[in-house]
C-alpha positions as CSV (number, residue, x, y, z in Angstrom):
1,X,24.6,-55.6,75.4
2,X,28.7,-54.2,76.1
3,X,28.8,-51.0,74.6
4,X,31.8,-48.6,74.2
5,X,31.6,-45.3,76.6
6,X,31.5,-43.1,73.2
7,X,33.0,-43.3,69.6
8,X,36.3,-41.6,69.4
9,X,34.4,-38.4,67.6
10,X,32.2,-38.4,70.8
11,X,35.6,-38.7,73.2
12,X,37.3,-36.1,71.1
13,X,34.2,-33.6,71.0
14,X,34.4,-34.4,75.2
15,X,37.9,-33.3,75.2
16,X,37.3,-30.2,72.8
17,X,34.3,-28.8,75.1
18,X,36.6,-29.6,78.6
19,X,39.2,-27.2,76.9
20,X,36.7,-24.7,75.5
21,X,35.5,-24.7,78.7
22,X,38.2,-23.9,80.4
23,X,39.2,-21.1,78.1
24,X,36.2,-19.5,78.2
25,X,36.8,-17.3,81.6
26,X,34.1,-15.9,83.0
27,X,34.7,-11.8,83.4
28,X,34.3,-10.0,86.3
29,X,33.1,-13.1,88.2
30,X,32.0,-12.0,92.1
31,X,34.4,-14.1,94.6
32,X,32.8,-14.9,97.8
33,X,35.0,-12.8,100.5
34,X,36.1,-13.9,103.8
35,X,33.8,-14.6,106.7
36,X,34.5,-14.0,110.5
37,X,33.1,-14.5,113.8
38,X,33.4,-12.0,116.3
39,X,36.3,-14.3,117.6
40,X,39.7,-13.9,116.1
41,X,40.3,-17.8,117.5
42,X,36.9,-18.7,115.8
43,X,38.0,-17.1,112.5
44,X,36.9,-18.8,109.4
45,X,39.6,-19.7,106.7
46,X,38.5,-17.5,103.3
47,X,37.8,-19.1,100.7
48,X,40.0,-19.9,97.8
49,X,39.8,-18.0,94.7
50,X,37.2,-19.6,92.2
51,X,39.7,-19.5,89.4
52,X,42.4,-21.3,91.2
53,X,40.0,-23.9,92.3
54,X,38.9,-24.7,89.1
55,X,42.3,-24.5,86.8
56,X,43.6,-26.8,89.6
57,X,40.5,-28.7,89.0
58,X,41.2,-28.8,85.3
59,X,44.7,-29.5,85.5
60,X,44.1,-33.2,87.6
61,X,41.4,-33.7,85.2
62,X,43.8,-33.5,82.4
63,X,46.3,-35.8,84.2
64,X,43.6,-38.2,84.3
65,X,43.2,-37.8,88.1
66,X,39.6,-37.6,88.0
67,X,39.1,-37.8,92.3
68,X,41.5,-34.8,92.6
69,X,39.6,-33.0,90.1
70,X,36.2,-34.0,91.4
71,X,37.4,-32.6,94.6
72,X,38.7,-29.1,93.4
73,X,35.4,-28.7,91.4
74,X,33.4,-29.8,94.7
75,X,35.1,-27.0,96.6
76,X,34.5,-24.1,93.6
77,X,30.6,-25.6,94.0
78,X,30.7,-25.3,97.9
79,X,32.4,-22.1,98.3
80,X,31.1,-19.9,95.0
81,X,27.9,-21.2,94.5
82,X,26.1,-18.8,92.8
83,X,28.8,-17.7,90.1
84,X,29.5,-19.0,86.5
85,X,32.5,-20.6,88.2
86,X,30.2,-22.9,90.3
87,X,28.0,-23.6,87.4
88,X,30.8,-24.6,85.0
89,X,32.1,-26.7,88.1
90,X,29.0,-28.7,88.3
91,X,28.9,-29.4,84.6
92,X,32.9,-30.6,84.8
93,X,32.3,-32.7,88.1
94,X,29.4,-34.5,85.7
95,X,32.7,-34.8,83.1
96,X,34.7,-36.1,85.6
97,X,32.5,-38.7,86.8
98,X,31.7,-40.1,83.3
99,X,35.3,-40.2,82.2
100,X,36.0,-42.4,85.0
101,X,33.3,-44.6,84.9
102,X,31.3,-43.2,87.8
103,X,27.9,-43.2,86.2
104,X,25.8,-43.0,88.7
105,X,27.6,-40.0,90.2
106,X,27.6,-38.3,86.4
107,X,23.7,-39.0,86.3
108,X,23.4,-37.4,89.7
109,X,25.5,-34.2,88.9
110,X,24.6,-33.8,84.9
111,X,20.9,-34.2,86.2
112,X,21.4,-31.6,89.1
113,X,23.2,-28.9,86.1
114,X,20.2,-29.5,84.2
115,X,17.9,-28.5,86.8
116,X,19.7,-25.6,88.0
117,X,20.5,-24.4,84.7
118,X,18.0,-25.4,82.1
119,X,18.5,-22.7,79.7
120,X,22.5,-22.6,79.7
121,X,24.3,-23.5,76.2
122,X,25.9,-26.5,77.8
123,X,22.5,-28.2,79.1
124,X,22.5,-29.8,76.5
125,X,25.7,-31.0,76.8
126,X,24.9,-32.1,80.6
127,X,21.7,-34.3,79.2
128,X,23.8,-35.7,76.6
129,X,26.4,-36.8,79.2
130,X,23.6,-38.5,81.8
131,X,21.9,-40.3,78.8
132,X,25.2,-41.8,77.8
133,X,26.2,-42.7,81.4
134,X,22.8,-44.6,81.3
135,X,23.5,-46.1,77.7
136,X,27.4,-47.1,79.2
137,X,25.6,-49.5,81.7
138,X,23.2,-51.1,79.2
139,X,23.4,-54.8,80.1
140,X,22.9,-58.0,77.7
141,X,19.3,-58.7,76.4
142,X,19.3,-61.9,78.4
143,X,19.0,-59.1,81.6
144,X,16.6,-56.5,83.1
145,X,16.7,-53.5,80.9
146,X,15.7,-50.3,83.0
147,X,18.7,-48.7,82.0
148,X,18.1,-49.2,78.6
149,X,14.8,-47.5,79.0
150,X,16.1,-44.3,81.3
151,X,18.8,-44.0,78.6
152,X,16.4,-44.1,75.5
153,X,14.2,-41.5,77.6
154,X,17.0,-39.3,78.7
155,X,18.5,-39.2,74.7
156,X,15.0,-38.5,73.5
157,X,14.7,-35.3,75.6
158,X,18.0,-34.2,74.2
159,X,16.3,-34.7,70.9
160,X,13.0,-32.7,71.9
161,X,14.7,-29.9,73.9
162,X,17.8,-29.5,71.7
163,X,16.9,-30.3,68.5
164,X,19.6,-28.3,66.7
165,X,22.2,-29.2,69.0
166,X,25.2,-31.5,68.1
167,X,24.4,-33.9,70.7
168,X,21.0,-34.3,69.2
169,X,22.3,-35.9,66.4
170,X,24.5,-38.5,68.1
171,X,21.3,-38.8,70.4
172,X,19.3,-39.9,67.3
173,X,21.7,-42.9,66.2
174,X,21.7,-44.1,70.2
175,X,18.3,-44.0,70.1
176,X,17.9,-46.8,67.5
177,X,20.1,-49.0,69.1
178,X,18.5,-48.7,72.4
179,X,14.9,-49.5,70.5
180,X,17.0,-52.7,69.1
181,X,18.1,-53.6,72.6
182,X,14.2,-53.1,73.9
183,X,13.2,-55.4,71.2
184,X,15.5,-57.8,71.4
185,X,14.4,-58.3,74.6
186,X,10.7,-58.9,73.8
187,X,11.6,-61.1,71.2
188,X,13.7,-63.0,73.8
189,X,10.7,-63.3,76.5
190,X,8.5,-64.1,73.4
191,X,10.2,-67.0,72.4
192,X,10.8,-68.5,75.9
193,X,7.2,-68.7,75.8
194,X,6.8,-69.9,72.6
195,X,9.1,-73.2,73.5
196,X,6.6,-74.0,76.3
197,X,3.5,-73.6,74.1
198,X,2.4,-70.7,76.3
199,X,1.0,-69.1,72.6
200,X,-1.1,-66.1,74.3
201,X,2.2,-65.0,76.5
202,X,4.2,-65.2,73.2
203,X,1.9,-63.3,71.0
204,X,1.7,-60.6,74.0
205,X,5.6,-60.0,73.3
206,X,5.6,-60.0,69.7
207,X,2.9,-57.6,69.6
208,X,5.0,-55.1,71.0
209,X,7.6,-55.7,68.5
210,X,5.4,-54.9,66.2
211,X,3.5,-52.1,67.8
212,X,6.4,-50.2,69.1
213,X,9.8,-51.2,67.4
214,X,9.0,-51.8,63.6
215,X,12.0,-50.0,62.7
216,X,14.0,-52.2,64.3
217,X,16.2,-55.7,62.8
218,X,13.5,-57.6,65.1
219,X,10.6,-57.1,63.2
220,X,11.0,-59.8,60.3
221,X,11.1,-62.5,62.9
222,X,8.6,-61.0,65.3
223,X,5.8,-61.6,62.4
224,X,7.1,-64.9,61.8
225,X,7.0,-65.8,65.2
226,X,3.2,-64.2,65.2
227,X,2.6,-66.6,62.3
228,X,3.8,-69.6,64.2
229,X,1.9,-68.7,67.3
230,X,-1.4,-67.8,65.8
231,X,-1.0,-71.1,63.4
232,X,-0.8,-73.2,66.9
233,X,-3.7,-71.6,68.4
234,X,-6.0,-71.9,65.0
235,X,-6.7,-68.6,64.6
236,X,-5.4,-69.0,61.0
237,X,-7.0,-65.2,59.6
238,X,-4.3,-63.6,61.8
239,X,-2.0,-66.1,60.9
240,X,-2.3,-65.2,57.3
241,X,-2.3,-61.4,58.0
242,X,1.1,-62.0,59.7
243,X,2.5,-63.9,56.7
244,X,0.8,-61.2,53.9
245,X,2.5,-58.2,55.6
246,X,5.9,-59.9,56.2
247,X,6.1,-60.6,52.5
248,X,4.7,-57.6,51.3
249,X,7.4,-55.6,53.2
250,X,10.0,-58.0,53.5
251,X,9.5,-60.3,50.6
252,X,13.0,-61.6,50.1
253,X,13.5,-62.6,54.0
254,X,14.0,-65.8,55.0
255,X,11.5,-65.3,57.7
256,X,8.7,-64.5,54.8
257,X,10.0,-68.1,53.4
258,X,9.4,-69.9,56.8
259,X,5.7,-68.2,57.2
260,X,4.6,-69.1,53.7
261,X,5.6,-72.9,54.5
262,X,4.0,-72.8,57.8
263,X,1.2,-71.2,55.8
264,X,0.6,-73.0,53.0
265,X,1.3,-76.3,54.8
266,X,-1.8,-75.6,56.6
267,X,-3.8,-75.5,53.5
268,X,-4.0,-71.6,53.3
269,X,-2.1,-68.8,51.6
270,X,-0.9,-65.0,53.3
271,X,-3.7,-63.0,53.0
272,X,-4.1,-59.6,55.2
273,X,-7.3,-59.2,56.9
274,X,-7.5,-55.2,56.9
275,X,-9.7,-55.2,60.4
276,X,-6.4,-57.0,62.0
277,X,-4.5,-55.3,64.7
278,X,-1.4,-56.0,62.8
279,X,-2.7,-54.5,59.7
280,X,-3.5,-51.2,61.7
281,X,-0.2,-51.4,63.3
282,X,1.7,-51.3,59.7
283,X,-0.7,-48.8,58.2
284,X,0.8,-46.4,56.8
285,X,4.4,-47.0,58.8
286,X,6.2,-49.7,56.7
287,X,6.2,-50.6,53.4
């Protein structure tokens, strides 16, 4: 699956966030002083002021010089690690990495921010950048979906930990897309098994879709494929149940028309068995 880095509104929020962060200068920040050894020859260079380094980083960031920006923010973090400047520098490093497409680095720095500053008002944004970094590397459905699973888990955490934040609203939208992607992967593998008449293997994959991804666009086909596989195995009760539930919840679906024809051609009718796992999976969820 090819995904854009962010919606236009999300990008605008990102730049507004960076600007707001730049203007929110902490008051009376403690700056590290000079440090010297006993010998003048071995004297260490004094630390640069945190605000100077930070603002230089912002200037580079606004100019699109992401590597230069990261170097400045890294110096803030190194020279002034226990200040608000240092905290903000970690977040801006995450943002710079994200904007540059260095998603693995953005994940590392964003995760570090949340671990060090879990109660910060900016922690939700840091976690959201981590989630988006995973999301922007989601591959097409034919490949391994580990990044999709990590994106889903991280978006879930944004919603769980910061439910009232603006990032929770955006995360919920991405969660739906990620879940659809994972369901699509299960469907692809299930079709593969079905084509090779490995009906048990196919059923196991379609079962995942029915049990875990009912709110995705793949649910109708999954029910039809279950009808198809169970009919091939002669497990007619489950086939009838899958067809009946498909017809009850999606009566106008082309997949129901196919299921109905498949069952009736076998001399049966769609009929739900309330004790079936399919019926239990749908009870109170769909329809």
